[in-house]
Chimera marker file (.cmm) of the C-alpha trace (Angstrom):
<marker_set name="trace">
<marker id="1" x="0.008" y="0.032" z="0.211" r="1" g="1" b="0" radius="0.5"/>
<marker id="2" x="1.588" y="3.674" z="-1.303" r="1" g="1" b="0" radius="0.5"/>
<marker id="3" x="1.509" y="6.028" z="1.696" r="1" g="1" b="0" radius="0.5"/>
<marker id="4" x="0.032" y="9.263" z="-0.009" r="1" g="1" b="0" radius="0.5"/>
<marker id="5" x="1.642" y="12.157" z="2.104" r="1" g="1" b="0" radius="0.5"/>
<marker id="6" x="0.749" y="15.419" z="2.442" r="1" g="1" b="0" radius="0.5"/>
<marker id="7" x="1.403" y="18.971" z="4.637" r="1" g="1" b="0" radius="0.5"/>
<marker id="8" x="-2.240" y="20.290" z="5.508" r="1" g="1" b="0" radius="0.5"/>
<marker id="9" x="-3.907" y="23.733" z="6.314" r="1" g="1" b="0" radius="0.5"/>
<marker id="10" x="-6.018" y="23.637" z="8.443" r="1" g="1" b="0" radius="0.5"/>
<marker id="11" x="-9.294" y="23.938" z="6.157" r="1" g="1" b="0" radius="0.5"/>
<marker id="12" x="-9.036" y="20.682" z="5.544" r="1" g="1" b="0" radius="0.5"/>
<marker id="13" x="-9.316" y="19.248" z="8.865" r="1" g="1" b="0" radius="0.5"/>
<marker id="14" x="-12.624" y="22.102" z="8.336" r="1" g="1" b="0" radius="0.5"/>
<marker id="15" x="-13.297" y="19.972" z="5.296" r="1" g="1" b="0" radius="0.5"/>
<marker id="16" x="-13.771" y="16.760" z="7.682" r="1" g="1" b="0" radius="0.5"/>
<marker id="17" x="-10.712" y="15.005" z="4.793" r="1" g="1" b="0" radius="0.5"/>
<marker id="18" x="-8.084" y="13.535" z="7.213" r="1" g="1" b="0" radius="0.5"/>
<marker id="19" x="-11.254" y="12.197" z="8.438" r="1" g="1" b="0" radius="0.5"/>
<marker id="20" x="-12.372" y="10.818" z="5.936" r="1" g="1" b="0" radius="0.5"/>
<marker id="21" x="-9.696" y="9.572" z="4.188" r="1" g="1" b="0" radius="0.5"/>
<marker id="22" x="-8.506" y="5.632" z="4.409" r="1" g="1" b="0" radius="0.5"/>
<marker id="23" x="-4.834" y="4.523" z="6.186" r="1" g="1" b="0" radius="0.5"/>
<marker id="24" x="-2.911" y="5.429" z="3.119" r="1" g="1" b="0" radius="0.5"/>
<marker id="25" x="-3.401" y="9.531" z="3.760" r="1" g="1" b="0" radius="0.5"/>
<marker id="26" x="-0.700" y="10.857" z="6.243" r="1" g="1" b="0" radius="0.5"/>
<marker id="27" x="-1.036" y="14.677" z="7.095" r="1" g="1" b="0" radius="0.5"/>
<marker id="28" x="1.664" y="16.627" z="8.327" r="1" g="1" b="0" radius="0.5"/>
<marker id="29" x="0.830" y="19.899" z="10.357" r="1" g="1" b="0" radius="0.5"/>
<marker id="30" x="2.743" y="22.754" z="12.416" r="1" g="1" b="0" radius="0.5"/>
<marker id="31" x="1.920" y="23.216" z="15.854" r="1" g="1" b="0" radius="0.5"/>
<marker id="32" x="0.706" y="26.724" z="14.804" r="1" g="1" b="0" radius="0.5"/>
<marker id="33" x="-1.603" y="24.836" z="12.581" r="1" g="1" b="0" radius="0.5"/>
<marker id="34" x="-3.105" y="22.373" z="15.245" r="1" g="1" b="0" radius="0.5"/>
<marker id="35" x="-3.513" y="25.640" z="17.669" r="1" g="1" b="0" radius="0.5"/>
<marker id="36" x="-6.450" y="26.800" z="14.839" r="1" g="1" b="0" radius="0.5"/>
<marker id="37" x="-7.480" y="23.480" z="15.000" r="1" g="1" b="0" radius="0.5"/>
<marker id="38" x="-7.159" y="22.557" z="18.275" r="1" g="1" b="0" radius="0.5"/>
<marker id="39" x="-11.711" y="23.861" z="18.692" r="1" g="1" b="0" radius="0.5"/>
<marker id="40" x="-12.761" y="20.331" z="16.800" r="1" g="1" b="0" radius="0.5"/>
<marker id="41" x="-11.025" y="18.380" z="19.598" r="1" g="1" b="0" radius="0.5"/>
<marker id="42" x="-13.008" y="19.398" z="22.158" r="1" g="1" b="0" radius="0.5"/>
<marker id="43" x="-15.881" y="18.834" z="19.954" r="1" g="1" b="0" radius="0.5"/>
<marker id="44" x="-14.908" y="15.151" z="18.032" r="1" g="1" b="0" radius="0.5"/>
<marker id="45" x="-12.201" y="13.678" z="19.386" r="1" g="1" b="0" radius="0.5"/>
<marker id="46" x="-11.693" y="12.442" z="15.917" r="1" g="1" b="0" radius="0.5"/>
<marker id="47" x="-8.338" y="14.544" z="16.259" r="1" g="1" b="0" radius="0.5"/>
<marker id="48" x="-7.126" y="12.802" z="18.888" r="1" g="1" b="0" radius="0.5"/>
<marker id="49" x="-7.409" y="9.290" z="17.169" r="1" g="1" b="0" radius="0.5"/>
<marker id="50" x="-5.861" y="10.225" z="14.252" r="1" g="1" b="0" radius="0.5"/>
<marker id="51" x="-2.686" y="11.748" z="16.005" r="1" g="1" b="0" radius="0.5"/>
<marker id="52" x="-2.282" y="8.941" z="17.821" r="1" g="1" b="0" radius="0.5"/>
<marker id="53" x="-2.886" y="6.343" z="14.705" r="1" g="1" b="0" radius="0.5"/>
<marker id="54" x="0.197" y="8.679" z="13.796" r="1" g="1" b="0" radius="0.5"/>
<marker id="55" x="-2.575" y="9.615" z="10.276" r="1" g="1" b="0" radius="0.5"/>
<marker id="56" x="-1.685" y="13.619" z="11.601" r="1" g="1" b="0" radius="0.5"/>
<marker id="57" x="1.746" y="13.576" z="12.460" r="1" g="1" b="0" radius="0.5"/>
<marker id="58" x="2.898" y="17.677" z="14.180" r="1" g="1" b="0" radius="0.5"/>
<marker id="59" x="6.564" y="18.745" z="13.340" r="1" g="1" b="0" radius="0.5"/>
<marker id="60" x="8.015" y="22.032" z="13.234" r="1" g="1" b="0" radius="0.5"/>
<marker id="61" x="9.446" y="23.612" z="10.365" r="1" g="1" b="0" radius="0.5"/>
<marker id="62" x="13.500" y="24.402" z="11.076" r="1" g="1" b="0" radius="0.5"/>
<marker id="63" x="13.692" y="28.309" z="11.725" r="1" g="1" b="0" radius="0.5"/>
<marker id="64" x="16.042" y="28.037" z="8.476" r="1" g="1" b="0" radius="0.5"/>
<marker id="65" x="13.583" y="27.071" z="6.692" r="1" g="1" b="0" radius="0.5"/>
<marker id="66" x="11.023" y="29.630" z="8.078" r="1" g="1" b="0" radius="0.5"/>
<marker id="67" x="13.731" y="32.672" z="7.839" r="1" g="1" b="0" radius="0.5"/>
<marker id="68" x="13.975" y="31.510" z="3.716" r="1" g="1" b="0" radius="0.5"/>
<marker id="69" x="10.722" y="31.130" z="2.927" r="1" g="1" b="0" radius="0.5"/>
<marker id="70" x="9.757" y="34.282" z="4.828" r="1" g="1" b="0" radius="0.5"/>
<marker id="71" x="12.914" y="36.409" z="3.111" r="1" g="1" b="0" radius="0.5"/>
<marker id="72" x="11.204" y="34.688" z="-0.487" r="1" g="1" b="0" radius="0.5"/>
<marker id="73" x="7.720" y="35.450" z="0.100" r="1" g="1" b="0" radius="0.5"/>
<marker id="74" x="8.788" y="39.721" z="0.976" r="1" g="1" b="0" radius="0.5"/>
<marker id="75" x="10.673" y="38.803" z="-2.104" r="1" g="1" b="0" radius="0.5"/>
<marker id="76" x="6.851" y="37.968" z="-3.846" r="1" g="1" b="0" radius="0.5"/>
<marker id="77" x="5.409" y="40.456" z="-2.472" r="1" g="1" b="0" radius="0.5"/>
<marker id="78" x="2.718" y="38.237" z="-1.444" r="1" g="1" b="0" radius="0.5"/>
<marker id="79" x="0.343" y="39.933" z="1.607" r="1" g="1" b="0" radius="0.5"/>
<marker id="80" x="-2.224" y="38.245" z="3.889" r="1" g="1" b="0" radius="0.5"/>
<marker id="81" x="-0.254" y="34.889" z="5.202" r="1" g="1" b="0" radius="0.5"/>
<marker id="82" x="-0.233" y="34.399" z="8.645" r="1" g="1" b="0" radius="0.5"/>
<marker id="83" x="2.326" y="32.745" z="10.926" r="1" g="1" b="0" radius="0.5"/>
<marker id="84" x="0.414" y="29.722" z="10.355" r="1" g="1" b="0" radius="0.5"/>
<marker id="85" x="0.005" y="29.457" z="6.266" r="1" g="1" b="0" radius="0.5"/>
<marker id="86" x="4.018" y="29.979" z="6.275" r="1" g="1" b="0" radius="0.5"/>
<marker id="87" x="4.577" y="27.204" z="8.802" r="1" g="1" b="0" radius="0.5"/>
<marker id="88" x="2.989" y="24.884" z="6.568" r="1" g="1" b="0" radius="0.5"/>
<marker id="89" x="4.805" y="26.717" z="3.753" r="1" g="1" b="0" radius="0.5"/>
<marker id="90" x="8.445" y="26.332" z="5.350" r="1" g="1" b="0" radius="0.5"/>
<marker id="91" x="7.313" y="22.816" z="6.490" r="1" g="1" b="0" radius="0.5"/>
<marker id="92" x="5.981" y="21.315" z="2.956" r="1" g="1" b="0" radius="0.5"/>
<marker id="93" x="9.145" y="23.240" z="1.910" r="1" g="1" b="0" radius="0.5"/>
<marker id="94" x="11.243" y="21.190" z="4.703" r="1" g="1" b="0" radius="0.5"/>
<marker id="95" x="9.736" y="17.797" z="3.898" r="1" g="1" b="0" radius="0.5"/>
<marker id="96" x="9.661" y="18.207" z="-0.296" r="1" g="1" b="0" radius="0.5"/>
<marker id="97" x="5.437" y="17.140" z="-0.126" r="1" g="1" b="0" radius="0.5"/>
<marker id="98" x="2.662" y="18.890" z="-1.323" r="1" g="1" b="0" radius="0.5"/>
<marker id="99" x="1.036" y="21.693" z="0.543" r="1" g="1" b="0" radius="0.5"/>
<marker id="100" x="-2.792" y="20.378" z="0.344" r="1" g="1" b="0" radius="0.5"/>
<marker id="101" x="-5.504" y="23.774" z="1.119" r="1" g="1" b="0" radius="0.5"/>
<marker id="102" x="-8.397" y="25.617" z="0.056" r="1" g="1" b="0" radius="0.5"/>
<marker id="103" x="-6.540" y="28.844" z="1.250" r="1" g="1" b="0" radius="0.5"/>
<marker id="104" x="-5.848" y="30.730" z="-2.169" r="1" g="1" b="0" radius="0.5"/>
<marker id="105" x="-3.398" y="33.278" z="-0.994" r="1" g="1" b="0" radius="0.5"/>
<marker id="106" x="-1.290" y="29.811" z="0.316" r="1" g="1" b="0" radius="0.5"/>
<marker id="107" x="-1.733" y="27.906" z="-2.894" r="1" g="1" b="0" radius="0.5"/>
<marker id="108" x="-0.916" y="30.440" z="-5.282" r="1" g="1" b="0" radius="0.5"/>
<marker id="109" x="2.099" y="31.353" z="-2.554" r="1" g="1" b="0" radius="0.5"/>
<marker id="110" x="3.211" y="27.436" z="-2.781" r="1" g="1" b="0" radius="0.5"/>
<marker id="111" x="3.055" y="28.120" z="-6.178" r="1" g="1" b="0" radius="0.5"/>
<marker id="112" x="5.176" y="30.427" z="-6.719" r="1" g="1" b="0" radius="0.5"/>
<marker id="113" x="8.004" y="29.147" z="-5.058" r="1" g="1" b="0" radius="0.5"/>
<marker id="114" x="7.771" y="25.992" z="-6.922" r="1" g="1" b="0" radius="0.5"/>
<marker id="115" x="6.261" y="24.060" z="-4.607" r="1" g="1" b="0" radius="0.5"/>
<marker id="116" x="3.629" y="21.078" z="-5.566" r="1" g="1" b="0" radius="0.5"/>
<marker id="117" x="0.307" y="21.992" z="-4.163" r="1" g="1" b="0" radius="0.5"/>
<marker id="118" x="-3.054" y="20.414" z="-3.839" r="1" g="1" b="0" radius="0.5"/>
<marker id="119" x="-6.300" y="21.913" z="-4.428" r="1" g="1" b="0" radius="0.5"/>
<marker id="120" x="-9.315" y="19.803" z="-2.960" r="1" g="1" b="0" radius="0.5"/>
<marker id="121" x="-12.307" y="19.920" z="-6.246" r="1" g="1" b="0" radius="0.5"/>
<marker id="122" x="-9.795" y="22.439" z="-8.130" r="1" g="1" b="0" radius="0.5"/>
<marker id="123" x="-7.796" y="20.851" z="-11.071" r="1" g="1" b="0" radius="0.5"/>
<marker id="124" x="-7.070" y="23.675" z="-12.195" r="1" g="1" b="0" radius="0.5"/>
<marker id="125" x="-4.795" y="26.970" z="-10.628" r="1" g="1" b="0" radius="0.5"/>
<marker id="126" x="-3.316" y="29.985" z="-11.904" r="1" g="1" b="0" radius="0.5"/>
<marker id="127" x="-1.349" y="31.764" z="-10.276" r="1" g="1" b="0" radius="0.5"/>
<marker id="128" x="-0.788" y="35.316" z="-9.591" r="1" g="1" b="0" radius="0.5"/>
<marker id="129" x="1.706" y="37.375" z="-8.632" r="1" g="1" b="0" radius="0.5"/>
<marker id="130" x="1.245" y="40.858" z="-6.990" r="1" g="1" b="0" radius="0.5"/>
<marker id="131" x="3.525" y="44.281" z="-8.271" r="1" g="1" b="0" radius="0.5"/>
<marker id="132" x="3.157" y="47.314" z="-8.140" r="1" g="1" b="0" radius="0.5"/>
<marker id="133" x="1.349" y="49.297" z="-10.933" r="1" g="1" b="0" radius="0.5"/>
<marker id="134" x="0.746" y="52.794" z="-11.817" r="1" g="1" b="0" radius="0.5"/>
<marker id="135" x="-3.111" y="53.139" z="-12.742" r="1" g="1" b="0" radius="0.5"/>
<marker id="136" x="-2.204" y="56.343" z="-15.495" r="1" g="1" b="0" radius="0.5"/>
<marker id="137" x="0.780" y="54.924" z="-17.342" r="1" g="1" b="0" radius="0.5"/>
<marker id="138" x="-0.004" y="51.087" z="-17.183" r="1" g="1" b="0" radius="0.5"/>
<marker id="139" x="3.502" y="49.939" z="-16.382" r="1" g="1" b="0" radius="0.5"/>
<marker id="140" x="4.811" y="47.546" z="-13.556" r="1" g="1" b="0" radius="0.5"/>
<marker id="141" x="7.858" y="48.378" z="-10.994" r="1" g="1" b="0" radius="0.5"/>
<marker id="142" x="9.441" y="46.610" z="-8.734" r="1" g="1" b="0" radius="0.5"/>
<marker id="143" x="8.674" y="46.786" z="-4.737" r="1" g="1" b="0" radius="0.5"/>
<marker id="144" x="10.734" y="48.901" z="-3.659" r="1" g="1" b="0" radius="0.5"/>
<marker id="145" x="9.338" y="52.376" z="-5.967" r="1" g="1" b="0" radius="0.5"/>
<marker id="146" x="6.468" y="53.684" z="-4.096" r="1" g="1" b="0" radius="0.5"/>
<marker id="147" x="5.406" y="56.542" z="-6.937" r="1" g="1" b="0" radius="0.5"/>
<marker id="148" x="5.680" y="56.497" z="-10.703" r="1" g="1" b="0" radius="0.5"/>
<marker id="149" x="8.738" y="57.023" z="-12.024" r="1" g="1" b="0" radius="0.5"/>
<marker id="150" x="7.019" y="58.783" z="-15.356" r="1" g="1" b="0" radius="0.5"/>
<marker id="151" x="4.261" y="60.468" z="-13.797" r="1" g="1" b="0" radius="0.5"/>
<marker id="152" x="4.701" y="60.505" z="-9.595" r="1" g="1" b="0" radius="0.5"/>
<marker id="153" x="0.787" y="58.793" z="-9.233" r="1" g="1" b="0" radius="0.5"/>
<marker id="154" x="1.475" y="56.723" z="-6.047" r="1" g="1" b="0" radius="0.5"/>
<marker id="155" x="1.861" y="52.943" z="-7.577" r="1" g="1" b="0" radius="0.5"/>
<marker id="156" x="-0.659" y="50.286" z="-6.357" r="1" g="1" b="0" radius="0.5"/>
<marker id="157" x="-0.742" y="46.802" z="-5.742" r="1" g="1" b="0" radius="0.5"/>
<marker id="158" x="-2.210" y="44.635" z="-8.857" r="1" g="1" b="0" radius="0.5"/>
<marker id="159" x="-2.749" y="41.271" z="-8.958" r="1" g="1" b="0" radius="0.5"/>
<marker id="160" x="-1.610" y="39.866" z="-12.839" r="1" g="1" b="0" radius="0.5"/>
<marker id="161" x="-1.156" y="35.743" z="-13.752" r="1" g="1" b="0" radius="0.5"/>
<marker id="162" x="2.877" y="34.532" z="-13.511" r="1" g="1" b="0" radius="0.5"/>
<link id1="1" id2="2" r="1" g="1" b="0" radius="0.2"/>
<link id1="2" id2="3" r="1" g="1" b="0" radius="0.2"/>
<link id1="3" id2="4" r="1" g="1" b="0" radius="0.2"/>
<link id1="4" id2="5" r="1" g="1" b="0" radius="0.2"/>
<link id1="5" id2="6" r="1" g="1" b="0" radius="0.2"/>
<link id1="6" id2="7" r="1" g="1" b="0" radius="0.2"/>
<link id1="7" id2="8" r="1" g="1" b="0" radius="0.2"/>
<link id1="8" id2="9" r="1" g="1" b="0" radius="0.2"/>
<link id1="9" id2="10" r="1" g="1" b="0" radius="0.2"/>
<link id1="10" id2="11" r="1" g="1" b="0" radius="0.2"/>
<link id1="11" id2="12" r="1" g="1" b="0" radius="0.2"/>
<link id1="12" id2="13" r="1" g="1" b="0" radius="0.2"/>
<link id1="13" id2="14" r="1" g="1" b="0" radius="0.2"/>
<link id1="14" id2="15" r="1" g="1" b="0" radius="0.2"/>
<link id1="15" id2="16" r="1" g="1" b="0" radius="0.2"/>
<link id1="16" id2="17" r="1" g="1" b="0" radius="0.2"/>
<link id1="17" id2="18" r="1" g="1" b="0" radius="0.2"/>
<link id1="18" id2="19" r="1" g="1" b="0" radius="0.2"/>
<link id1="19" id2="20" r="1" g="1" b="0" radius="0.2"/>
<link id1="20" id2="21" r="1" g="1" b="0" radius="0.2"/>
<link id1="21" id2="22" r="1" g="1" b="0" radius="0.2"/>
<link id1="22" id2="23" r="1" g="1" b="0" radius="0.2"/>
<link id1="23" id2="24" r="1" g="1" b="0" radius="0.2"/>
<link id1="24" id2="25" r="1" g="1" b="0" radius="0.2"/>
<link id1="25" id2="26" r="1" g="1" b="0" radius="0.2"/>
<link id1="26" id2="27" r="1" g="1" b="0" radius="0.2"/>
<link id1="27" id2="28" r="1" g="1" b="0" radius="0.2"/>
<link id1="28" id2="29" r="1" g="1" b="0" radius="0.2"/>
<link id1="29" id2="30" r="1" g="1" b="0" radius="0.2"/>
<link id1="30" id2="31" r="1" g="1" b="0" radius="0.2"/>
<link id1="31" id2="32" r="1" g="1" b="0" radius="0.2"/>
<link id1="32" id2="33" r="1" g="1" b="0" radius="0.2"/>
<link id1="33" id2="34" r="1" g="1" b="0" radius="0.2"/>
<link id1="34" id2="35" r="1" g="1" b="0" radius="0.2"/>
<link id1="35" id2="36" r="1" g="1" b="0" radius="0.2"/>
<link id1="36" id2="37" r="1" g="1" b="0" radius="0.2"/>
<link id1="37" id2="38" r="1" g="1" b="0" radius="0.2"/>
<link id1="38" id2="39" r="1" g="1" b="0" radius="0.2"/>
<link id1="39" id2="40" r="1" g="1" b="0" radius="0.2"/>
<link id1="40" id2="41" r="1" g="1" b="0" radius="0.2"/>
<link id1="41" id2="42" r="1" g="1" b="0" radius="0.2"/>
<link id1="42" id2="43" r="1" g="1" b="0" radius="0.2"/>
<link id1="43" id2="44" r="1" g="1" b="0" radius="0.2"/>
<link id1="44" id2="45" r="1" g="1" b="0" radius="0.2"/>
<link id1="45" id2="46" r="1" g="1" b="0" radius="0.2"/>
<link id1="46" id2="47" r="1" g="1" b="0" radius="0.2"/>
<link id1="47" id2="48" r="1" g="1" b="0" radius="0.2"/>
<link id1="48" id2="49" r="1" g="1" b="0" radius="0.2"/>
<link id1="49" id2="50" r="1" g="1" b="0" radius="0.2"/>
<link id1="50" id2="51" r="1" g="1" b="0" radius="0.2"/>
<link id1="51" id2="52" r="1" g="1" b="0" radius="0.2"/>
<link id1="52" id2="53" r="1" g="1" b="0" radius="0.2"/>
<link id1="53" id2="54" r="1" g="1" b="0" radius="0.2"/>
<link id1="54" id2="55" r="1" g="1" b="0" radius="0.2"/>
<link id1="55" id2="56" r="1" g="1" b="0" radius="0.2"/>
<link id1="56" id2="57" r="1" g="1" b="0" radius="0.2"/>
<link id1="57" id2="58" r="1" g="1" b="0" radius="0.2"/>
<link id1="58" id2="59" r="1" g="1" b="0" radius="0.2"/>
<link id1="59" id2="60" r="1" g="1" b="0" radius="0.2"/>
<link id1="60" id2="61" r="1" g="1" b="0" radius="0.2"/>
<link id1="61" id2="62" r="1" g="1" b="0" radius="0.2"/>
<link id1="62" id2="63" r="1" g="1" b="0" radius="0.2"/>
<link id1="63" id2="64" r="1" g="1" b="0" radius="0.2"/>
<link id1="64" id2="65" r="1" g="1" b="0" radius="0.2"/>
<link id1="65" id2="66" r="1" g="1" b="0" radius="0.2"/>
<link id1="66" id2="67" r="1" g="1" b="0" radius="0.2"/>
<link id1="67" id2="68" r="1" g="1" b="0" radius="0.2"/>
<link id1="68" id2="69" r="1" g="1" b="0" radius="0.2"/>
<link id1="69" id2="70" r="1" g="1" b="0" radius="0.2"/>
<link id1="70" id2="71" r="1" g="1" b="0" radius="0.2"/>
<link id1="71" id2="72" r="1" g="1" b="0" radius="0.2"/>
<link id1="72" id2="73" r="1" g="1" b="0" radius="0.2"/>
<link id1="73" id2="74" r="1" g="1" b="0" radius="0.2"/>
<link id1="74" id2="75" r="1" g="1" b="0" radius="0.2"/>
<link id1="75" id2="76" r="1" g="1" b="0" radius="0.2"/>
<link id1="76" id2="77" r="1" g="1" b="0" radius="0.2"/>
<link id1="77" id2="78" r="1" g="1" b="0" radius="0.2"/>
<link id1="78" id2="79" r="1" g="1" b="0" radius="0.2"/>
<link id1="79" id2="80" r="1" g="1" b="0" radius="0.2"/>
<link id1="80" id2="81" r="1" g="1" b="0" radius="0.2"/>
<link id1="81" id2="82" r="1" g="1" b="0" radius="0.2"/>
<link id1="82" id2="83" r="1" g="1" b="0" radius="0.2"/>
<link id1="83" id2="84" r="1" g="1" b="0" radius="0.2"/>
<link id1="84" id2="85" r="1" g="1" b="0" radius="0.2"/>
<link id1="85" id2="86" r="1" g="1" b="0" radius="0.2"/>
<link id1="86" id2="87" r="1" g="1" b="0" radius="0.2"/>
<link id1="87" id2="88" r="1" g="1" b="0" radius="0.2"/>
<link id1="88" id2="89" r="1" g="1" b="0" radius="0.2"/>
<link id1="89" id2="90" r="1" g="1" b="0" radius="0.2"/>
<link id1="90" id2="91" r="1" g="1" b="0" radius="0.2"/>
<link id1="91" id2="92" r="1" g="1" b="0" radius="0.2"/>
<link id1="92" id2="93" r="1" g="1" b="0" radius="0.2"/>
<link id1="93" id2="94" r="1" g="1" b="0" radius="0.2"/>
<link id1="94" id2="95" r="1" g="1" b="0" radius="0.2"/>
<link id1="95" id2="96" r="1" g="1" b="0" radius="0.2"/>
<link id1="96" id2="97" r="1" g="1" b="0" radius="0.2"/>
<link id1="97" id2="98" r="1" g="1" b="0" radius="0.2"/>
<link id1="98" id2="99" r="1" g="1" b="0" radius="0.2"/>
<link id1="99" id2="100" r="1" g="1" b="0" radius="0.2"/>
<link id1="100" id2="101" r="1" g="1" b="0" radius="0.2"/>
<link id1="101" id2="102" r="1" g="1" b="0" radius="0.2"/>
<link id1="102" id2="103" r="1" g="1" b="0" radius="0.2"/>
<link id1="103" id2="104" r="1" g="1" b="0" radius="0.2"/>
<link id1="104" id2="105" r="1" g="1" b="0" radius="0.2"/>
<link id1="105" id2="106" r="1" g="1" b="0" radius="0.2"/>
<link id1="106" id2="107" r="1" g="1" b="0" radius="0.2"/>
<link id1="107" id2="108" r="1" g="1" b="0" radius="0.2"/>
<link id1="108" id2="109" r="1" g="1" b="0" radius="0.2"/>
<link id1="109" id2="110" r="1" g="1" b="0" radius="0.2"/>
<link id1="110" id2="111" r="1" g="1" b="0" radius="0.2"/>
<link id1="111" id2="112" r="1" g="1" b="0" radius="0.2"/>
<link id1="112" id2="113" r="1" g="1" b="0" radius="0.2"/>
<link id1="113" id2="114" r="1" g="1" b="0" radius="0.2"/>
<link id1="114" id2="115" r="1" g="1" b="0" radius="0.2"/>
<link id1="115" id2="116" r="1" g="1" b="0" radius="0.2"/>
<link id1="116" id2="117" r="1" g="1" b="0" radius="0.2"/>
<link id1="117" id2="118" r="1" g="1" b="0" radius="0.2"/>
<link id1="118" id2="119" r="1" g="1" b="0" radius="0.2"/>
<link id1="119" id2="120" r="1" g="1" b="0" radius="0.2"/>
<link id1="120" id2="121" r="1" g="1" b="0" radius="0.2"/>
<link id1="121" id2="122" r="1" g="1" b="0" radius="0.2"/>
<link id1="122" id2="123" r="1" g="1" b="0" radius="0.2"/>
<link id1="123" id2="124" r="1" g="1" b="0" radius="0.2"/>
<link id1="124" id2="125" r="1" g="1" b="0" radius="0.2"/>
<link id1="125" id2="126" r="1" g="1" b="0" radius="0.2"/>
<link id1="126" id2="127" r="1" g="1" b="0" radius="0.2"/>
<link id1="127" id2="128" r="1" g="1" b="0" radius="0.2"/>
<link id1="128" id2="129" r="1" g="1" b="0" radius="0.2"/>
<link id1="129" id2="130" r="1" g="1" b="0" radius="0.2"/>
<link id1="130" id2="131" r="1" g="1" b="0" radius="0.2"/>
<link id1="131" id2="132" r="1" g="1" b="0" radius="0.2"/>
<link id1="132" id2="133" r="1" g="1" b="0" radius="0.2"/>
<link id1="133" id2="134" r="1" g="1" b="0" radius="0.2"/>
<link id1="134" id2="135" r="1" g="1" b="0" radius="0.2"/>
<link id1="135" id2="136" r="1" g="1" b="0" radius="0.2"/>
<link id1="136" id2="137" r="1" g="1" b="0" radius="0.2"/>
<link id1="137" id2="138" r="1" g="1" b="0" radius="0.2"/>
<link id1="138" id2="139" r="1" g="1" b="0" radius="0.2"/>
<link id1="139" id2="140" r="1" g="1" b="0" radius="0.2"/>
<link id1="140" id2="141" r="1" g="1" b="0" radius="0.2"/>
<link id1="141" id2="142" r="1" g="1" b="0" radius="0.2"/>
<link id1="142" id2="143" r="1" g="1" b="0" radius="0.2"/>
<link id1="143" id2="144" r="1" g="1" b="0" radius="0.2"/>
<link id1="144" id2="145" r="1" g="1" b="0" radius="0.2"/>
<link id1="145" id2="146" r="1" g="1" b="0" radius="0.2"/>
<link id1="146" id2="147" r="1" g="1" b="0" radius="0.2"/>
<link id1="147" id2="148" r="1" g="1" b="0" radius="0.2"/>
<link id1="148" id2="149" r="1" g="1" b="0" radius="0.2"/>
<link id1="149" id2="150" r="1" g="1" b="0" radius="0.2"/>
<link id1="150" id2="151" r="1" g="1" b="0" radius="0.2"/>
<link id1="151" id2="152" r="1" g="1" b="0" radius="0.2"/>
<link id1="152" id2="153" r="1" g="1" b="0" radius="0.2"/>
<link id1="153" id2="154" r="1" g="1" b="0" radius="0.2"/>
<link id1="154" id2="155" r="1" g="1" b="0" radius="0.2"/>
<link id1="155" id2="156" r="1" g="1" b="0" radius="0.2"/>
<link id1="156" id2="157" r="1" g="1" b="0" radius="0.2"/>
<link id1="157" id2="158" r="1" g="1" b="0" radius="0.2"/>
<link id1="158" id2="159" r="1" g="1" b="0" radius="0.2"/>
<link id1="159" id2="160" r="1" g="1" b="0" radius="0.2"/>
<link id1="160" id2="161" r="1" g="1" b="0" radius="0.2"/>
<link id1="161" id2="162" r="1" g="1" b="0" radius="0.2"/>
</marker_set>
């Protein structure tokens, strides 16, 4: 039997996927994700069962990987990622396993970092990238610029297809 291993986001647990999957699936989470889903334990003892059966394994990504991923995320200009989000991206990078999530910010960032991702229910996912943009000149700029070099207009962030 082949074991299918994933780094899982908290929304996967809210969907019930780990509770419904068979023994060939193994999910890795970080302590931050455990904190997000801890209230499930109060309602359903299934999380404790998954932990005891080693279907869900808690791993803290290394500090070096967290720093590396954080720097990469900043260089991409990606915003809106929580510490738990960053932790699963770092863990996916560290373990070289696919990240399973329905959070498009997590998936977009992971794909931008060339990590394998899975979005349940979606076969196609288009990667977008944030860029600084002048709405008057219609030109894109590096993140370090606040104003357009041509007209002086304040630059905005715009998501574009990669």
